[in-house]
All heavy atoms as a GROMACS GRO file, in nm:
protein
  621
    1MET      N    1  11.689  13.257   7.845
    1MET     CA    2  11.554  13.203   7.838
    1MET      C    3  11.460  13.292   7.917
    1MET      O    4  11.493  13.336   8.025
    1MET     CB    5  11.550  13.063   7.896
    1MET     CG    6  11.628  12.961   7.820
    1MET     SD    7  11.606  12.800   7.894
    1MET     CE    8  11.545  12.714   7.754
    2GLY      N    9  11.344  13.313   7.863
    2GLY     CA   10  11.245  13.395   7.931
    2GLY      C   11  11.167  13.317   8.034
    2GLY      O   12  11.170  13.194   8.040
    3LYS      N   13  11.099  13.391   8.119
    3LYS     CA   14  11.018  13.328   8.224
    3LYS      C   15  10.912  13.235   8.165
    3LYS      O   16  10.887  13.128   8.217
    3LYS     CB   17  10.946  13.435   8.305
    3LYS     CG   18  11.031  13.508   8.402
    3LYS     CD   19  10.940  13.594   8.485
    3LYS     CE   20  11.010  13.719   8.527
    3LYS     NZ   21  10.924  13.808   8.602
    4PHE      N   22  10.850  13.279   8.057
    4PHE     CA   23  10.740  13.201   8.002
    4PHE      C   24  10.790  13.069   7.943
    4PHE      O   25  10.724  12.967   7.957
    4PHE     CB   26  10.663  13.281   7.898
    4PHE     CG   27  10.592  13.399   7.959
    4PHE    CD1   28  10.637  13.527   7.937
    4PHE    CD2   29  10.483  13.380   8.041
    4PHE    CE1   30  10.573  13.634   7.994
    4PHE    CE2   31  10.418  13.486   8.098
    4PHE     CZ   32  10.463  13.615   8.076
    5LEU      N   33  10.905  13.069   7.880
    5LEU     CA   34  10.960  12.946   7.823
    5LEU      C   35  10.994  12.847   7.934
    5LEU      O   36  10.963  12.728   7.924
    5LEU     CB   37  11.084  12.976   7.738
    5LEU     CG   38  11.150  12.854   7.676
    5LEU    CD1   39  11.053  12.782   7.583
    5LEU    CD2   40  11.274  12.896   7.601
    6LEU      N   41  11.054  12.894   8.041
    6LEU     CA   42  11.087  12.805   8.152
    6LEU      C   43  10.962  12.749   8.217
    6LEU      O   44  10.958  12.631   8.255
    6LEU     CB   45  11.172  12.879   8.256
    6LEU     CG   46  11.314  12.912   8.211
    6LEU    CD1   47  11.383  12.998   8.316
    6LEU    CD2   48  11.393  12.786   8.185
    7GLN      N   49  10.859  12.829   8.230
    7GLN     CA   50  10.736  12.780   8.290
    7GLN      C   51  10.664  12.683   8.197
    7GLN      O   52  10.598  12.590   8.242
    7GLN     CB   53  10.646  12.896   8.331
    7GLN     CG   54  10.705  12.984   8.438
    7GLN     CD   55  10.748  12.908   8.562
    7GLN    OE1   56  10.693  12.804   8.597
    7GLN    NE2   57  10.848  12.958   8.631
    8ASP      N   58  10.674  12.705   8.065
    8ASP     CA   59  10.619  12.609   7.970
    8ASP      C   60  10.688  12.473   7.986
    8ASP      O   61  10.622  12.369   7.983
    8ASP     CB   62  10.638  12.657   7.826
    8ASP     CG   63  10.522  12.741   7.777
    8ASP    OD1   64  10.421  12.750   7.848
    8ASP    OD2   65  10.534  12.798   7.668
    9ILE      N   66  10.819  12.476   8.000
    9ILE     CA   67  10.894  12.352   8.020
    9ILE      C   68  10.850  12.285   8.149
    9ILE      O   69  10.830  12.163   8.154
    9ILE     CB   70  11.045  12.379   8.020
    9ILE    CG1   71  11.089  12.423   7.880
    9ILE    CG2   72  11.124  12.257   8.067
    9ILE    CD1   73  11.229  12.477   7.874
   10ASN      N   74  10.832  12.362   8.253
   10ASN     CA   75  10.788  12.309   8.382
   10ASN      C   76  10.652  12.240   8.369
   10ASN      O   77  10.633  12.127   8.414
   10ASN     CB   78  10.780  12.422   8.484
   10ASN     CG   79  10.747  12.375   8.623
   10ASN    OD1   80  10.752  12.258   8.653
   10ASN    ND2   81  10.712  12.468   8.708
   11PHE      N   82  10.556  12.306   8.304
   11PHE     CA   83  10.421  12.251   8.292
   11PHE      C   84  10.416  12.135   8.194
   11PHE      O   85  10.373  12.025   8.227
   11PHE     CB   86  10.322  12.360   8.250
   11PHE     CG   87  10.183  12.308   8.233
   11PHE    CD1   88  10.106  12.277   8.343
   11PHE    CD2   89  10.129  12.290   8.107
   11PHE    CE1   90   9.978  12.228   8.329
   11PHE    CE2   91  10.001  12.241   8.092
   11PHE     CZ   92   9.926  12.210   8.202
   12TRP      N   93  10.460  12.159   8.070
   12TRP     CA   94  10.446  12.056   7.966
   12TRP      C   95  10.539  11.937   7.992
   12TRP      O   96  10.507  11.825   7.951
   12TRP     CB   97  10.469  12.115   7.828
   12TRP     CG   98  10.355  12.204   7.789
   12TRP    CD1   99  10.359  12.340   7.777
   12TRP    CD2  100  10.221  12.164   7.763
   12TRP    NE1  101  10.234  12.386   7.743
   12TRP    CE2  102  10.147  12.281   7.734
   12TRP    CE3  103  10.155  12.043   7.762
   12TRP    CZ2  104  10.012  12.279   7.704
   12TRP    CZ3  105  10.020  12.040   7.732
   12TRP    CH2  106   9.950  12.157   7.703
   13GLY      N  107  10.650  11.959   8.060
   13GLY     CA  108  10.735  11.847   8.097
   13GLY      C  109  10.663  11.750   8.188
   13GLY      O  110  10.671  11.628   8.171
   14SER      N  111  10.588  11.802   8.282
   14SER     CA  112  10.509  11.717   8.372
   14SER      C  113  10.394  11.649   8.299
   14SER      O  114  10.365  11.531   8.321
   14SER     CB  115  10.454  11.800   8.488
   14SER     OG  116  10.559  11.854   8.562
   15VAL      N  117  10.328  11.722   8.211
   15VAL     CA  118  10.213  11.667   8.138
   15VAL      C  119  10.258  11.552   8.046
   15VAL      O  120  10.200  11.443   8.046
   15VAL     CB  121  10.141  11.777   8.057
   15VAL    CG1  122  10.037  11.718   7.964
   15VAL    CG2  123  10.076  11.876   8.152
   16TYR      N  124  10.361  11.577   7.965
   16TYR     CA  125  10.406  11.475   7.870
   16TYR      C  126  10.467  11.354   7.940
   16TYR      O  127  10.449  11.240   7.897
   16TYR     CB  128  10.504  11.533   7.769
   16TYR     CG  129  10.439  11.622   7.667
   16TYR    CD1  130  10.492  11.746   7.636
   16TYR    CD2  131  10.322  11.584   7.603
   16TYR    CE1  132  10.432  11.828   7.542
   16TYR    CE2  133  10.261  11.665   7.510
   16TYR     CZ  134  10.316  11.788   7.480
   16TYR     OH  135  10.256  11.868   7.389
   17THR      N  136  10.539  11.377   8.048
   17THR     CA  137  10.596  11.265   8.123
   17THR      C  138  10.485  11.176   8.177
   17THR      O  139  10.494  11.053   8.170
   17THR     CB  140  10.684  11.317   8.239
   17THR    OG1  141  10.785  11.400   8.184
   17THR    CG2  142  10.746  11.204   8.316
   18THR      N  143  10.381  11.236   8.230
   18THR     CA  144  10.266  11.160   8.280
   18THR      C  145  10.198  11.084   8.168
   18THR      O  146  10.163  10.966   8.182
   18THR     CB  147  10.166  11.254   8.349
   18THR    OG1  148  10.234  11.323   8.454
   18THR    CG2  149  10.049  11.177   8.405
   19LYS      N  150  10.180  11.150   8.054
   19LYS     CA  151  10.113  11.087   7.940
   19LYS      C  152  10.187  10.962   7.892
   19LYS      O  153  10.124  10.858   7.869
   19LYS     CB  154  10.102  11.188   7.826
   19LYS     CG  155  10.043  11.131   7.700
   19LYS     CD  156  10.040  11.234   7.589
   19LYS     CE  157   9.989  11.173   7.460
   19LYS     NZ  158   9.990  11.271   7.352
   20PHE      N  159  10.317  10.972   7.879
   20PHE     CA  160  10.392  10.859   7.826
   20PHE      C  161  10.427  10.755   7.931
   20PHE      O  162  10.454  10.640   7.896
   20PHE     CB  163  10.518  10.909   7.755
   20PHE     CG  164  10.486  10.987   7.630
   20PHE    CD1  165  10.514  11.122   7.622
   20PHE    CD2  166  10.425  10.926   7.523
   20PHE    CE1  167  10.484  11.194   7.508
   20PHE    CE2  168  10.393  10.997   7.408
   20PHE     CZ  169  10.422  11.131   7.401
   21ALA      N  170  10.427  10.790   8.058
   21ALA     CA  171  10.458  10.694   8.163
   21ALA      C  172  10.336  10.613   8.206
   21ALA      O  173  10.351  10.502   8.258
   21ALA     CB  174  10.516  10.765   8.285
   22ALA      N  175  10.215  10.666   8.186
   22ALA     CA  176  10.094  10.602   8.236
   22ALA      C  177  10.077  10.458   8.186
   22ALA      O  178  10.046  10.369   8.268
   22ALA     CB  179   9.971  10.686   8.202
   23PRO      N  180  10.095  10.427   8.057
   23PRO     CA  181  10.079  10.287   8.014
   23PRO      C  182  10.179  10.193   8.081
   23PRO      O  183  10.144  10.080   8.117
   23PRO     CB  184  10.103  10.292   7.863
   23PRO     CG  185  10.082  10.433   7.823
   23PRO     CD  186  10.118  10.516   7.942
   24HIS      N  187  10.302  10.237   8.099
   24HIS     CA  188  10.403  10.153   8.162
   24HIS      C  189  10.372  10.133   8.310
   24HIS      O  190  10.391  10.023   8.363
   24HIS     CB  191  10.542  10.214   8.145
   24HIS     CG  192  10.579  10.234   8.002
   24HIS    ND1  193  10.605  10.130   7.916
   24HIS    CD2  194  10.590  10.347   7.927
   24HIS    CE1  195  10.632  10.177   7.796
   24HIS    NE2  196  10.625  10.309   7.799
   25LEU      N  197  10.324  10.237   8.375
   25LEU     CA  198  10.289  10.225   8.517
   25LEU      C  199  10.169  10.134   8.536
   25LEU      O  200  10.160  10.062   8.635
   25LEU     CB  201  10.262  10.364   8.576
   25LEU     CG  202  10.384  10.455   8.582
   25LEU    CD1  203  10.343  10.595   8.625
   25LEU    CD2  204  10.486  10.400   8.678
   26ARG      N  205  10.076  10.137   8.442
   26ARG     CA  206   9.960  10.049   8.451
   26ARG      C  207  10.005   9.903   8.441
   26ARG      O  208   9.959   9.818   8.516
   26ARG     CB  209   9.861  10.081   8.339
   26ARG     CG  210   9.739   9.990   8.341
   26ARG     CD  211   9.645  10.018   8.226
   26ARG     NE  212   9.716   9.996   8.100
   26ARG     CZ  213   9.707  10.077   7.996
   26ARG    NH1  214   9.632  10.184   8.000
   26ARG    NH2  215   9.772  10.050   7.885
   27ASN      N  216  10.098   9.874   8.349
   27ASN     CA  217  10.143   9.736   8.329
   27ASN      C  218  10.223   9.680   8.446
   27ASN      O  219  10.215   9.561   8.475
   27ASN     CB  220  10.227   9.726   8.201
   27ASN     CG  221  10.143   9.752   8.078
   27ASN    OD1  222  10.023   9.736   8.078
   27ASN    ND2  223  10.209   9.795   7.971
   28CYS      N  224  10.299   9.765   8.512
   28CYS     CA  225  10.384   9.715   8.621
   28CYS      C  226  10.330   9.749   8.760
   28CYS      O  227  10.392   9.716   8.860
   28CYS     CB  228  10.526   9.768   8.606
   28CYS     SG  229  10.543   9.944   8.636
   29GLY      N  230  10.214   9.814   8.767
   29GLY     CA  231  10.154   9.847   8.896
   29GLY      C  232  10.221   9.963   8.967
   29GLY      O  233  10.215   9.973   9.090
   30GLY      N  234  10.283  10.052   8.892
   30GLY     CA  235  10.352  10.166   8.952
   30GLY      C  236  10.258  10.279   8.989
   30GLY      O  237  10.137  10.272   8.968
   31ARG      N  238  10.312  10.383   9.045
   31ARG     CA  239  10.238  10.501   9.087
   31ARG      C  240  10.301  10.627   9.036
   31ARG      O  241  10.420  10.632   9.012
   31ARG     CB  242  10.239  10.517   9.239
   31ARG     CG  243  10.163  10.429   9.314
   31ARG     CD  244  10.172  10.461   9.462
   31ARG     NE  245  10.081  10.369   9.523
   31ARG     CZ  246   9.964  10.406   9.571
   31ARG    NH1  247   9.930  10.530   9.572
   31ARG    NH2  248   9.884  10.317   9.620
   32ILE      N  249  10.219  10.731   9.028
   32ILE     CA  250  10.268  10.865   9.000
   32ILE      C  251  10.264  10.941   9.132
   32ILE      O  252  10.162  10.942   9.200
   32ILE     CB  253  10.179  10.936   8.896
   32ILE    CG1  254  10.187  10.863   8.763
   32ILE    CG2  255  10.220  11.082   8.881
   32ILE    CD1  256  10.091  10.915   8.659
   33ILE      N  257  10.376  11.001   9.170
   33ILE     CA  258  10.384  11.081   9.291
   33ILE      C  259  10.396  11.227   9.250
   33ILE      O  260  10.484  11.263   9.171
   33ILE     CB  261  10.505  11.042   9.378
   33ILE    CG1  262  10.500  10.893   9.414
   33ILE    CG2  263  10.512  11.128   9.503
   33ILE    CD1  264  10.382  10.853   9.497
   34VAL      N  265  10.310  11.311   9.303
   34VAL     CA  266  10.308  11.452   9.267
   34VAL      C  267  10.361  11.534   9.385
   34VAL      O  268  10.306  11.526   9.494
   34VAL     CB  269  10.165  11.499   9.232
   34VAL    CG1  270  10.164  11.646   9.197
   34VAL    CG2  271  10.109  11.416   9.118
   35LEU      N  272  10.466  11.608   9.362
   35LEU     CA  273  10.519  11.700   9.461
   35LEU      C  274  10.476  11.840   9.421
   35LEU      O  275  10.506  11.886   9.311
   35LEU     CB  276  10.672  11.693   9.468
   35LEU     CG  277  10.729  11.557   9.505
   35LEU    CD1  278  10.880  11.559   9.495
   35LEU    CD2  279  10.685  11.518   9.644
   36SER      N  280  10.406  11.907   9.510
   36SER     CA  281  10.351  12.037   9.476
   36SER      C  282  10.409  12.144   9.567
   36SER      O  283  10.457  12.116   9.677
   36SER     CB  284  10.199  12.033   9.492
   36SER     OG  285  10.143  12.156   9.458
   37SER      N  286  10.401  12.266   9.520
   37SER     CA  287  10.451  12.380   9.595
   37SER      C  288  10.336  12.449   9.668
   37SER      O  289  10.224  12.455   9.617
   37SER     CB  290  10.516  12.479   9.499
   37SER     OG  291  10.547  12.598   9.565
   38VAL      N  292  10.364  12.502   9.783
   38VAL     CA  293  10.263  12.578   9.855
   38VAL      C  294  10.228  12.707   9.780
   38VAL      O  295  10.124  12.767   9.803
   38VAL     CB  296  10.309  12.606  10.001
   38VAL    CG1  297  10.416  12.712  10.003
   38VAL    CG2  298  10.192  12.645  10.089
   39ALA      N  299  10.312  12.744   9.686
   39ALA     CA  300  10.287  12.865   9.606
   39ALA      C  301  10.162  12.853   9.521
   39ALA      O  302  10.109  12.953   9.474
   39ALA     CB  303  10.407  12.896   9.518
   40SER      N  304  10.113  12.731   9.499
   40SER     CA  305   9.989  12.716   9.423
   40SER      C  306   9.869  12.762   9.504
   40SER      O  307   9.766  12.796   9.447
   40SER     CB  308   9.971  12.572   9.378
   40SER     OG  309   9.961  12.487   9.490
   41CYS      N  310   9.880  12.761   9.635
   41CYS     CA  311   9.769  12.804   9.722
   41CYS      C  312   9.790  12.944   9.778
   41CYS      O  313   9.696  13.021   9.791
   41CYS     CB  314   9.753  12.707   9.837
   41CYS     SG  315   9.723  12.539   9.786
   42VAL      N  316   9.914  12.975   9.816
   42VAL     CA  317   9.946  13.104   9.875
   42VAL      C  318  10.061  13.165   9.795
   42VAL      O  319  10.177  13.135   9.820
   42VAL     CB  320   9.990  13.086  10.022
   42VAL    CG1  321  10.019  13.221  10.087
   42VAL    CG2  322   9.886  13.010  10.101
   43PRO      N  323  10.030  13.247   9.694
   43PRO     CA  324  10.136  13.299   9.608
   43PRO      C  325  10.228  13.399   9.679
   43PRO      O  326  10.180  13.491   9.743
   43PRO     CB  327  10.060  13.368   9.495
   43PRO     CG  328   9.923  13.392   9.547
   43PRO     CD  329   9.898  13.291   9.654
   44PRO      N  330  10.358  13.376   9.669
   44PRO     CA  331  10.452  13.473   9.728
   44PRO      C  332  10.462  13.599   9.640
   44PRO      O  333  10.430  13.594   9.522
   44PRO     CB  334  10.585  13.398   9.729
   44PRO     CG  335  10.569  13.287   9.633
   44PRO     CD  336  10.424  13.259   9.618
   45PRO      N  337  10.505  13.709   9.697
   45PRO     CA  338  10.517  13.832   9.619
   45PRO      C  339  10.614  13.816   9.501
   45PRO      O  340  10.716  13.750   9.512
   45PRO     CB  341  10.572  13.934   9.718
   45PRO     CG  342  10.554  13.874   9.852
   45PRO     CD  343  10.544  13.726   9.835
   46ARG      N  344  10.579  13.876   9.390
   46ARG     CA  345  10.660  13.882   9.268
   46ARG      C  346  10.690  13.745   9.207
   46ARG      O  347  10.788  13.727   9.138
   46ARG     CB  348  10.789  13.959   9.292
   46ARG     CG  349  10.762  14.103   9.328
   46ARG     CD  350  10.884  14.186   9.326
   46ARG     NE  351  10.983  14.137   9.421
   46ARG     CZ  352  11.097  14.193   9.445
   46ARG    NH1  353  11.130  14.302   9.382
   46ARG    NH2  354  11.181  14.143   9.531
   47MET      N  355  10.607  13.648   9.236
   47MET     CA  356  10.624  13.515   9.176
   47MET      C  357  10.491  13.466   9.119
   47MET      O  358  10.457  13.348   9.130
   47MET     CB  359  10.678  13.417   9.280
   47MET     CG  360  10.818  13.447   9.322
   47MET     SD  361  10.891  13.320   9.425
   47MET     CE  362  10.897  13.182   9.317
   48SER      N  363  10.417  13.555   9.060
   48SER     CA  364  10.282  13.521   9.014
   48SER      C  365  10.284  13.417   8.903
   48SER      O  366  10.198  13.328   8.901
   48SER     CB  367  10.208  13.646   8.968
   48SER     OG  368  10.278  13.708   8.863
   49ILE      N  369  10.380  13.423   8.811
   49ILE     CA  370  10.386  13.326   8.702
   49ILE      C  371  10.412  13.186   8.758
   49ILE      O  372  10.347  13.089   8.720
   49ILE     CB  373  10.491  13.366   8.598
   49ILE    CG1  374  10.449  13.496   8.531
   49ILE    CG2  375  10.510  13.256   8.494
   49ILE    CD1  376  10.553  13.556   8.442
   50TYR      N  377  10.506  13.176   8.849
   50TYR     CA  378  10.536  13.047   8.912
   50TYR      C  379  10.413  12.994   8.986
   50TYR      O  380  10.382  12.875   8.980
   50TYR     CB  381  10.653  13.061   9.007
   50TYR     CG  382  10.683  12.935   9.083
   50TYR    CD1  383  10.747  12.828   9.021
   50TYR    CD2  384  10.645  12.922   9.216
   50TYR    CE1  385  10.772  12.712   9.090
   50TYR    CE2  386  10.670  12.806   9.285
   50TYR     CZ  387  10.732  12.701   9.222
   50TYR     OH  388  10.757  12.585   9.291
   51SER      N  389  10.343  13.082   9.054
   51SER     CA  390  10.225  13.041   9.130
   51SER      C  391  10.115  12.989   9.038
   51SER      O  392  10.048  12.890   9.070
   51SER     CB  393  10.172  13.158   9.213
   51SER     OG  394  10.269  13.198   9.306
   52VAL      N  395  10.097  13.054   8.925
   52VAL     CA  396   9.994  13.010   8.831
   52VAL      C  397  10.028  12.872   8.775
   52VAL      O  398   9.942  12.785   8.766
   52VAL     CB  399   9.977  13.113   8.717
   52VAL    CG1  400   9.894  13.058   8.604
   52VAL    CG2  401   9.914  13.240   8.771
   53ILE      N  402  10.153  12.851   8.738
   53ILE     CA  403  10.194  12.721   8.684
   53ILE      C  404  10.180  12.612   8.792
   53ILE      O  405  10.135  12.501   8.764
   53ILE     CB  406  10.337  12.727   8.630
   53ILE    CG1  407  10.344  12.824   8.512
   53ILE    CG2  408  10.386  12.589   8.588
   53ILE    CD1  409  10.256  12.791   8.396
   54SER      N  410  10.215  12.644   8.916
   54SER     CA  411  10.199  12.548   9.024
   54SER      C  412  10.052  12.514   9.045
   54SER      O  413  10.017  12.398   9.068
   54SER     CB  414  10.256  12.604   9.155
   54SER     OG  415  10.394  12.619   9.145
   55PHE      N  416   9.966  12.613   9.034
   55PHE     CA  417   9.821  12.592   9.045
   55PHE      C  418   9.773  12.502   8.932
   55PHE      O  419   9.698  12.407   8.954
   55PHE     CB  420   9.749  12.727   9.041
   55PHE     CG  421   9.600  12.718   9.044
   55PHE    CD1  422   9.534  12.700   9.164
   55PHE    CD2  423   9.527  12.726   8.927
   55PHE    CE1  424   9.395  12.693   9.167
   55PHE    CE2  425   9.389  12.718   8.929
   55PHE     CZ  426   9.323  12.701   9.049
   56TYR      N  427   9.816  12.530   8.809
   56TYR     CA  428   9.776  12.448   8.694
   56TYR      C  429   9.821  12.304   8.712
   56TYR      O  430   9.746  12.210   8.684
   56TYR     CB  431   9.835  12.502   8.564
   56TYR     CG  432   9.769  12.625   8.510
   56TYR    CD1  433   9.834  12.704   8.418
   56TYR    CD2  434   9.642  12.664   8.550
   56TYR    CE1  435   9.775  12.818   8.366
   56TYR    CE2  436   9.582  12.777   8.499
   56TYR     CZ  437   9.648  12.853   8.407
   56TYR     OH  438   9.590  12.965   8.357
   57LEU      N  439   9.944  12.284   8.757
   57LEU     CA  440   9.994  12.148   8.776
   57LEU      C  441   9.917  12.075   8.884
   57LEU      O  442   9.883  11.958   8.868
   57LEU     CB  443  10.142  12.150   8.811
   57LEU     CG  444  10.237  12.168   8.694
   57LEU    CD1  445  10.380  12.187   8.745
   57LEU    CD2  446  10.229  12.054   8.599
   58LEU      N  447   9.888  12.143   8.993
   58LEU     CA  448   9.814  12.080   9.102
   58LEU      C  449   9.678  12.032   9.054
   58LEU      O  450   9.639  11.917   9.078
   58LEU     CB  451   9.798  12.179   9.217
   58LEU     CG  452   9.727  12.127   9.340
   58LEU    CD1  453   9.810  12.019   9.408
   58LEU    CD2  454   9.700  12.241   9.436
   59TYR      N  455   9.607  12.115   8.980
   59TYR     CA  456   9.474  12.076   8.934
   59TYR      C  457   9.478  11.986   8.811
   59TYR      O  458   9.386  11.908   8.790
   59TYR     CB  459   9.387  12.200   8.915
   59TYR     CG  460   9.345  12.250   9.050
   59TYR    CD1  461   9.417  12.349   9.116
   59TYR    CD2  462   9.239  12.191   9.117
   59TYR    CE1  463   9.383  12.390   9.243
   59TYR    CE2  464   9.204  12.231   9.245
   59TYR     CZ  465   9.276  12.330   9.307
   59TYR     OH  466   9.242  12.369   9.433
   60PHE      N  467   9.584  11.992   8.732
   60PHE     CA  468   9.601  11.895   8.624
   60PHE      C  469   9.611  11.755   8.682
   60PHE      O  470   9.545  11.661   8.636
   60PHE     CB  471   9.725  11.926   8.540
   60PHE     CG  472   9.766  11.812   8.452
   60PHE    CD1  473   9.695  11.783   8.337
   60PHE    CD2  474   9.874  11.733   8.486
   60PHE    CE1  475   9.732  11.676   8.256
   60PHE    CE2  476   9.912  11.626   8.406
   60PHE     CZ  477   9.840  11.598   8.291
   61PHE      N  478   9.693  11.740   8.786
   61PHE     CA  479   9.709  11.608   8.845
   61PHE      C  480   9.586  11.565   8.925
   61PHE      O  481   9.556  11.447   8.932
   61PHE     CB  482   9.836  11.603   8.931
   61PHE     CG  483   9.960  11.592   8.849
   61PHE    CD1  484  10.053  11.694   8.846
   61PHE    CD2  485   9.984  11.480   8.772
   61PHE    CE1  486  10.168  11.684   8.770
   61PHE    CE2  487  10.098  11.469   8.694
   61PHE     CZ  488  10.190  11.572   8.693
   62ALA      N  489   9.514  11.660   8.982
   62ALA     CA  490   9.389  11.625   9.051
   62ALA      C  491   9.288  11.569   8.951
   62ALA      O  492   9.221  11.469   8.977
   62ALA     CB  493   9.332  11.746   9.122
   63PHE      N  494   9.278  11.630   8.835
   63PHE     CA  495   9.188  11.581   8.732
   63PHE      C  496   9.240  11.452   8.670
   63PHE      O  497   9.164  11.359   8.643
   63PHE     CB  498   9.168  11.688   8.623
   63PHE     CG  499   9.075  11.646   8.514
   63PHE    CD1  500   8.940  11.635   8.538
   63PHE    CD2  501   9.124  11.617   8.388
   63PHE    CE1  502   8.854  11.595   8.438
   63PHE    CE2  503   9.039  11.577   8.286
   63PHE     CZ  504   8.903  11.566   8.311
   64SER      N  505   9.370  11.444   8.648
   64SER     CA  506   9.429  11.323   8.591
   64SER      C  507   9.408  11.203   8.682
   64SER      O  508   9.391  11.091   8.635
   64SER     CB  509   9.579  11.342   8.569
   64SER     OG  510   9.601  11.441   8.474
   65HIS      N  511   9.408  11.228   8.811
   65HIS     CA  512   9.384  11.119   8.906
   65HIS      C  513   9.250  11.052   8.878
   65HIS      O  514   9.239  10.930   8.880
   65HIS     CB  515   9.388  11.174   9.049
   65HIS     CG  516   9.361  11.070   9.152
   65HIS    ND1  517   9.239  11.057   9.212
   65HIS    CD2  518   9.440  10.974   9.205
   65HIS    CE1  519   9.243  10.957   9.298
   65HIS    NE2  520   9.364  10.906   9.295
   66LEU      N  521   9.148  11.132   8.849
   66LEU     CA  522   9.016  11.076   8.820
   66LEU      C  523   9.017  10.993   8.692
   66LEU      O  524   8.947  10.892   8.683
   66LEU     CB  525   8.914  11.190   8.807
   66LEU     CG  526   8.894  11.276   8.930
   66LEU    CD1  527   8.801  11.392   8.899
   66LEU    CD2  528   8.839  11.192   9.044
   67LEU      N  529   9.094  11.034   8.594
   67LEU     CA  530   9.101  10.960   8.468
   67LEU      C  531   9.190  10.836   8.478
   67LEU      O  532   9.158  10.731   8.423
   67LEU     CB  533   9.153  11.051   8.357
   67LEU     CG  534   9.067  11.172   8.324
   67LEU    CD1  535   9.138  11.261   8.224
   67LEU    CD2  536   8.933  11.128   8.270
   68LEU      N  537   9.302  10.848   8.549
   68LEU     CA  538   9.397  10.738   8.554
   68LEU      C  539   9.356  10.627   8.649
   68LEU      O  540   9.394  10.512   8.629
   68LEU     CB  541   9.536  10.792   8.592
   68LEU     CG  542   9.602  10.880   8.486
   68LEU    CD1  543   9.730  10.942   8.542
   68LEU    CD2  544   9.632  10.802   8.360
   69ILE      N  545   9.278  10.658   8.749
   69ILE     CA  546   9.235  10.555   8.844
   69ILE      C  547   9.148  10.451   8.774
   69ILE      O  548   9.148  10.334   8.809
   69ILE     CB  549   9.164  10.618   8.967
   69ILE    CG1  550   9.159  10.518   9.081
   69ILE    CG2  551   9.024  10.660   8.934
   69ILE    CD1  552   9.285  10.509   9.156
   70VAL      N  553   9.078  10.495   8.670
   70VAL     CA  554   8.991  10.403   8.593
   70VAL      C  555   9.074  10.297   8.520
   70VAL      O  556   9.032  10.182   8.510
   70VAL     CB  557   8.905  10.483   8.492
   70VAL    CG1  558   8.827  10.393   8.402
   70VAL    CG2  559   8.814  10.577   8.567
   71VAL      N  560   9.191  10.335   8.472
   71VAL     CA  561   9.276  10.240   8.398
   71VAL      C  562   9.377  10.170   8.487
   71VAL      O  563   9.459  10.093   8.440
   71VAL     CB  564   9.347  10.307   8.279
   71VAL    CG1  565   9.247  10.357   8.178
   71VAL    CG2  566   9.439  10.418   8.324
   72GLY      N  567   9.375  10.199   8.617
   72GLY     CA  568   9.460  10.126   8.711
   72GLY      C  569   9.591  10.191   8.748
   72GLY      O  570   9.678  10.126   8.803
   73VAL      N  571   9.608  10.319   8.719
   73VAL     CA  572   9.729  10.390   8.761
   73VAL      C  573   9.693  10.473   8.884
   73VAL      O  574   9.604  10.556   8.879
   73VAL     CB  575   9.782  10.481   8.648
   73VAL    CG1  576   9.903  10.560   8.697
   73VAL    CG2  577   9.817  10.400   8.526
   74HIS      N  578   9.762  10.448   8.993
   74HIS     CA  579   9.734  10.519   9.117
   74HIS      C  580   9.828  10.638   9.131
   74HIS      O  581   9.936  10.642   9.076
   74HIS     CB  582   9.748  10.425   9.237
   74HIS     CG  583   9.652  10.313   9.229
   74HIS    ND1  584   9.518  10.326   9.256
   74HIS    CD2  585   9.670  10.184   9.192
   74HIS    CE1  586   9.458  10.212   9.239
   74HIS    NE2  587   9.547  10.121   9.200
   75MET      N  588   9.783  10.736   9.208
   75MET     CA  589   9.858  10.860   9.221
   75MET      C  590   9.860  10.903   9.368
   75MET      O  591   9.760  10.894   9.436
   75MET     CB  592   9.790  10.967   9.135
   75MET     CG  593   9.868  11.094   9.121
   75MET     SD  594   9.789  11.209   9.008
   75MET     CE  595   9.801  11.122   8.854
   76GLY      N  596   9.974  10.949   9.414
   76GLY     CA  597   9.988  11.006   9.545
   76GLY      C  598  10.026  11.151   9.534
   76GLY      O  599  10.097  11.190   9.442
   77ARG      N  600   9.977  11.233   9.626
   77ARG     CA  601  10.009  11.377   9.622
   77ARG      C  602  10.071  11.418   9.753
   77ARG      O  603  10.024  11.379   9.860
   77ARG     CB  604   9.883  11.459   9.598
   77ARG     CG  605   9.833  11.447   9.457
   77ARG     CD  606   9.710  11.526   9.441
   77ARG     NE  607   9.604  11.453   9.510
   77ARG     CZ  608   9.476  11.481   9.498
   77ARG    NH1  609   9.437  11.580   9.426
   77ARG    NH2  610   9.386  11.411   9.561
   78PHE      N  611  10.176  11.499   9.746
   78PHE     CA  612  10.243  11.551   9.866
   78PHE      C  613  10.254  11.700   9.854
   78PHE      O  614  10.269  11.755   9.752
   78PHE     CB  615  10.382  11.490   9.882
   78PHE     CG  616  10.377  11.342   9.907
   78PHE    CD1  617  10.400  11.252   9.804
   78PHE    CD2  618  10.346  11.294  10.032
   78PHE    CE1  619  10.395  11.116   9.827
   78PHE    CE2  620  10.340  11.159  10.055
   78PHE     CZ  621  10.366  11.069   9.952
   0.00000   0.00000   0.00000
């Protein structure tokens, strides 16, 4: 598997999981917890692709928080 395919799985796996879990979390009062890497802020050498995906995920969830809070799904970030 190439780097890009693995990073696609990393990003889209998080996006689709959030999309399909949100209605269930709203009904039962659950939360989404986001674990992020420091590589999204301070990229380590020779890991630029990983850093970009971490950055995308961090800001995807930051934006999703604004949308999901309206429908009653809360989110925590670590």
